[in-house]
C-alpha positions in Angstrom: 86.9 101.4 93.2 88.4 104.7 94.4 91.3 106.1 92.4 94.8 106.2 93.8 96.6 109.6 93.7 100.1 110.8 94.2 100.4 111.9 97.8 104.1 112.6 98.6 107.4 112.7 96.8 110.2 110.7 98.5 113.8 112.0 98.6 115.7 108.8 98.8 115.5 105.0 99.3 116.0 105.2 103.1 113.0 107.5 103.4 111.0 105.3 101.1 111.7 102.2 103.1 110.8 103.9 106.4 107.6 105.3 105.0 106.6 101.9 103.6 107.3 100.3 106.9 105.3 102.8 108.9 102.4 102.9 106.5 102.2 99.1 106.4 102.4 98.9 110.2 99.4 101.3 110.3 97.5 99.2 107.7 97.4 102.2 105.3 97.0 100.8 101.8 99.6 102.4 99.5 101.9 101.9 96.5 105.5 103.0 96.4 106.5 104.2 92.9 110.2 104.4 92.2 111.4 106.8 89.5 114.4 104.5 88.7 114.8 103.7 85.1 117.5 101.2 84.2 117.8 102.6 80.7 118.8 106.0 82.3 120.8 104.3 85.1 118.8 106.2 87.8 119.8 109.7 86.4 116.2 111.0 87.0 116.2 109.9 90.6 119.1 112.3 91.3 117.0 115.2 90.2 113.4 114.2 90.8 113.6 112.2 94.0 113.5 108.5 94.7 109.8 108.2 93.8 106.4 108.8 95.3 103.6 107.3 97.4 100.2 106.6 95.8 97.2 106.1 98.0 93.5 106.9 98.4 92.8 110.5 99.1 91.1 109.6 102.4 94.6 108.7 103.7 96.3 111.9 102.5 96.5 113.7 105.8 97.8 110.8 107.8 100.5 110.0 105.1 101.6 113.6 104.9 101.8 113.7 108.7 104.1 110.6 108.8 106.1 112.0 105.9 106.6 115.4 107.6 107.7 113.7 110.9 110.2 111.5 109.1 111.7 114.5 107.3 111.7 116.5 110.6 113.6 113.7 112.3 116.1 113.4 109.5 116.8 117.1 109.5 117.3 117.3 113.2 119.4 114.1 113.3 117.1 112.3 115.6 117.7 108.5 115.7 114.1 107.5 116.4 112.9 104.2 114.9 109.6 105.6 113.7 107.2 108.5 114.2 104.7 108.5 117.0 101.5 106.5 116.1 98.0 108.0 116.2 99.2 111.3 117.6 100.8 109.8 120.7 
């Protein structure tokens, strides 16, 4: 079995939910890892980000492209539902 690796760090829960939705829609196998720790009441998330995405290395480029598009849309204030699929 191929090893999962850390692909991208997520800034917040909204970005995480959108990434999870888009990757699931595209049938890209992945795991969302939250940095939340109830013992620390989420303190690390404020400094280190919401969490990260783990996936097979073969999906790295596609995941990073989706992540970049979501971040671009967020920074430009675009209200698009999701990034274009398959380069369209």
